Residue frames relative to the residue before (quaternion, step in Angstrom):
aa qw qx qy qz dx dy dz
M 1.0000 0.0000 0.0000 0.0000 0.00 0.00 0.00
L 0.6692 0.5181 -0.3258 0.4214 3.62 0.75 -1.01
S 0.6910 0.4795 -0.2984 0.4512 3.48 0.93 -0.92
S 0.5939 0.5368 -0.3735 0.4686 3.72 1.01 -0.45
V 0.6090 0.5376 -0.3535 0.4638 3.61 1.14 -0.75
V 0.6728 0.5136 -0.2897 0.4468 3.49 0.90 -0.99
E 0.6109 0.5561 -0.3193 0.4644 3.63 0.98 -1.08
R 0.7425 0.4270 -0.2677 0.4412 3.63 0.65 -1.00
A 0.6051 0.5880 -0.3536 0.4038 3.69 1.17 -0.49
D 0.4600 -0.6293 0.5518 0.2965 3.55 -1.20 0.43
L 0.0053 0.8415 -0.5380 0.0492 3.62 -0.24 1.21
S 0.1678 0.8529 -0.4900 0.0654 3.54 1.29 0.42
A 0.7487 0.3869 -0.2536 0.4748 3.64 0.72 -0.93
A 0.7846 0.2742 -0.1737 0.5283 3.60 1.08 -0.34
S 0.2261 0.8389 -0.4712 0.1519 3.52 1.10 0.60
R 0.6439 0.5042 -0.3233 0.4761 3.60 1.29 -0.28
V 0.5841 0.5602 -0.3889 0.4401 3.63 1.26 -0.01
S 0.4160 -0.7279 0.5153 0.1776 3.46 -0.86 1.10
A 0.4780 -0.6741 0.4730 0.3055 3.59 -0.87 0.96
S 0.6276 0.5813 -0.3264 0.4020 3.59 1.07 -0.79
A 0.5799 0.5712 -0.3759 0.4428 3.57 1.27 -0.25
F 0.6911 0.4357 -0.2976 0.4939 3.64 1.10 -0.14
A 0.4288 -0.6079 0.5840 0.3247 3.56 -1.27 0.50
V 0.7105 -0.4694 0.2937 0.4342 3.57 -1.23 0.41
G 0.6911 0.4797 -0.2943 0.4535 3.61 0.86 -0.95
E 0.6889 0.5003 -0.3126 0.4212 3.61 0.95 -0.78
I 0.6021 0.5404 -0.4030 0.4278 3.69 1.02 -0.44
G 0.6126 0.5054 -0.4039 0.4540 3.62 1.02 -0.41
D 0.6215 0.5268 -0.3465 0.4650 3.58 0.97 -0.72
F 0.6555 0.5290 -0.3008 0.4472 3.63 1.00 -0.89
L 0.7236 0.4349 -0.2159 0.4906 3.52 1.02 -0.93
G 0.5046 -0.6514 0.4441 0.3519 3.64 1.10 -0.21
M 0.5937 0.5672 -0.3713 0.4336 3.50 1.20 0.55
Y 0.1900 0.7320 -0.6299 0.1770 3.57 -0.36 1.25
F 0.1843 -0.8050 0.5614 0.0536 3.58 -0.97 0.87
I 0.2085 -0.6423 0.7118 0.1932 3.36 -1.46 0.39
Y 0.0394 -0.8085 0.5872 -0.0076 3.56 -1.06 0.80
I 0.1371 -0.7444 0.6357 0.1513 3.48 -1.33 0.39
L 0.2183 -0.7676 0.5978 0.0759 3.48 -0.95 1.03
K 0.1365 -0.7544 0.6253 0.1457 3.56 -1.08 0.37
S 0.4270 -0.7083 0.5136 0.2283 3.54 -0.92 1.06
L 0.3117 -0.7416 0.5565 0.2079 3.60 -0.86 0.86
K 0.5413 0.5980 -0.3878 0.4462 3.61 1.35 -0.02
D 0.8459 0.0664 0.0187 0.5289 3.63 0.61 -1.22
Y 0.4297 -0.7492 0.4035 0.3022 3.58 1.45 0.19
G 0.4043 0.6679 -0.4986 0.3767 3.59 1.10 0.66
Y 0.4470 -0.7093 0.4955 0.2272 3.48 -1.34 0.32
Y 0.1366 -0.7421 0.6478 0.1049 3.61 -1.22 0.36
V 0.1447 -0.7827 0.6015 0.0675 3.66 -0.84 0.91
G 0.1684 0.8016 -0.5658 0.0950 3.57 -0.84 0.80
S 0.2743 -0.7379 0.5829 0.2011 3.56 -1.26 -0.05
T 0.0661 0.8087 -0.5789 0.0808 3.53 -1.19 0.67
A 0.4446 -0.6433 0.5298 0.3282 3.62 -1.24 0.29
N 0.7813 0.2669 -0.1410 0.5463 3.61 1.07 -0.42
L 0.2170 -0.8464 0.4755 0.1020 3.57 0.24 1.30
E 0.6288 0.5522 -0.3158 0.4472 3.60 0.91 -0.84
E 0.7200 0.4415 -0.2421 0.4776 3.53 0.79 -1.07
R 0.6356 0.5359 -0.3458 0.4351 3.60 0.98 -0.68
L 0.6412 0.5086 -0.3255 0.4736 3.60 0.99 -0.84
K 0.6085 0.5562 -0.3489 0.4457 3.51 1.02 -0.82
R 0.6791 0.4963 -0.2897 0.4566 3.54 0.88 -1.10
H 0.5977 0.5377 -0.3708 0.4649 3.69 0.98 -0.70
N 0.7372 0.4664 -0.2216 0.4359 3.50 0.72 -1.12
Q 0.6369 0.4902 -0.3132 0.5059 3.64 1.23 -0.36
G 0.5031 -0.6476 0.4411 0.3646 3.59 1.14 -0.25
R 0.4482 0.7012 -0.4347 0.3443 3.63 1.23 0.40
S 0.6502 0.4135 -0.3093 0.5573 3.67 1.14 0.30
A 0.4208 -0.7295 0.4796 0.2463 3.57 -0.55 1.26
A 0.6615 0.5414 -0.3071 0.4183 3.68 0.91 -0.81
T 0.7915 0.2864 -0.1453 0.5199 3.63 0.98 -0.51
K 0.4254 0.7508 -0.4473 0.2351 3.68 1.14 -0.23
S 0.7407 0.4629 -0.2370 0.4254 3.51 0.87 -0.92
R 0.6997 0.4437 -0.2513 0.5004 3.58 1.35 -0.26
R 0.3003 0.7698 -0.5005 0.2582 3.64 1.06 0.38
P 0.6160 -0.1418 -0.7712 -0.0754 1.61 -2.16 1.14
W 0.3604 -0.7374 0.5375 0.1938 3.60 -1.22 0.49
E 0.1078 -0.7447 0.6450 0.1334 3.56 -1.24 0.40
L 0.5013 -0.6324 0.5188 0.2823 3.46 -1.21 0.73
V 0.0149 -0.8295 0.5575 0.0295 3.68 -0.65 0.93
Y 0.7787 0.0824 -0.0407 0.6207 3.54 1.34 -0.17
S 0.1298 0.7456 -0.6500 0.0683 3.56 -1.24 0.75
K 0.0034 0.7663 -0.6423 -0.0133 3.58 -1.11 0.60
R 0.3635 -0.7327 0.5480 0.1751 3.56 -1.03 1.02
F 0.1157 -0.7623 0.6344 0.0551 3.51 -1.12 0.88
K 0.5576 -0.6002 0.4698 0.3289 3.53 -1.39 0.30
S 0.8211 0.1404 -0.0646 0.5494 3.53 1.11 -0.49
K 0.6255 -0.5377 0.4140 0.3850 3.58 -1.11 0.47
N 0.6326 0.5715 -0.3091 0.4215 3.54 0.95 -0.96
E 0.6547 0.5159 -0.3114 0.4563 3.62 0.95 -0.93
A 0.6804 0.4946 -0.2787 0.4634 3.55 0.93 -1.03
I 0.6733 0.4991 -0.3138 0.4463 3.61 0.87 -0.81
K 0.6053 0.5432 -0.3570 0.4594 3.64 1.07 -0.66
L 0.6828 0.4421 -0.3120 0.4909 3.66 0.92 -0.70
E 0.5864 0.5882 -0.3523 0.4313 3.46 1.05 -0.77
Y 0.7194 0.4487 -0.2393 0.4732 3.60 0.78 -1.07
Y 0.5614 0.5722 -0.3642 0.4742 3.60 1.17 -0.63
I 0.7067 0.4404 -0.2814 0.4769 3.59 0.66 -1.05
K 0.6758 0.5032 -0.3280 0.4271 3.65 0.82 -0.76
K 0.6344 0.5529 -0.3135 0.4400 3.50 1.13 -0.75
Q 0.5878 0.5865 -0.3597 0.4256 3.61 1.23 -0.40
K 0.1173 -0.8515 0.5010 0.1009 3.64 1.27 -0.52
S 0.5718 0.6106 -0.3388 0.4306 3.50 0.95 0.95
S 0.3685 -0.7104 0.5485 0.2422 3.68 -0.60 0.92
K 0.6219 0.5497 -0.3372 0.4442 3.51 1.04 -0.92
F 0.6342 0.5161 -0.3233 0.4763 3.68 0.90 -0.88
I 0.6654 0.4976 -0.3033 0.4666 3.65 0.83 -0.99
K 0.6205 0.5352 -0.3392 0.4620 3.65 0.90 -0.78
E 0.6824 0.4837 -0.2731 0.4751 3.62 0.90 -0.95
F 0.6238 0.5697 -0.3130 0.4340 3.43 1.06 -0.90
I 0.6855 0.5130 -0.2739 0.4381 3.48 0.90 -1.09
K 0.6364 0.5659 -0.3241 0.4119 3.59 1.11 -0.81
K 0.5624 0.6545 -0.3548 0.3597 3.59 1.17 -0.74
């Protein structure tokens, strides 16, 4: 999967860099792909907000119980995601949403 992401990306300036030189999370930063995401628990209908460079893998980890914060509330569905050019931009929005501490806020945010 990682190699297909690299193949589809425009690596003109960095074509000599091997994708295998990057960890999964680092390749997202390298390609300018960092995401904020909101998951909804299908068990208790609560929300979880996070950020990652590999959205597909991160959702898989949540649903496999490989995240302590979300393990007990599985299964999860992705209800919102947004791509950012940098990790810093994504984390700023992630923290902003988390500081609201409100399911009502998250529901309205998702609707936008």
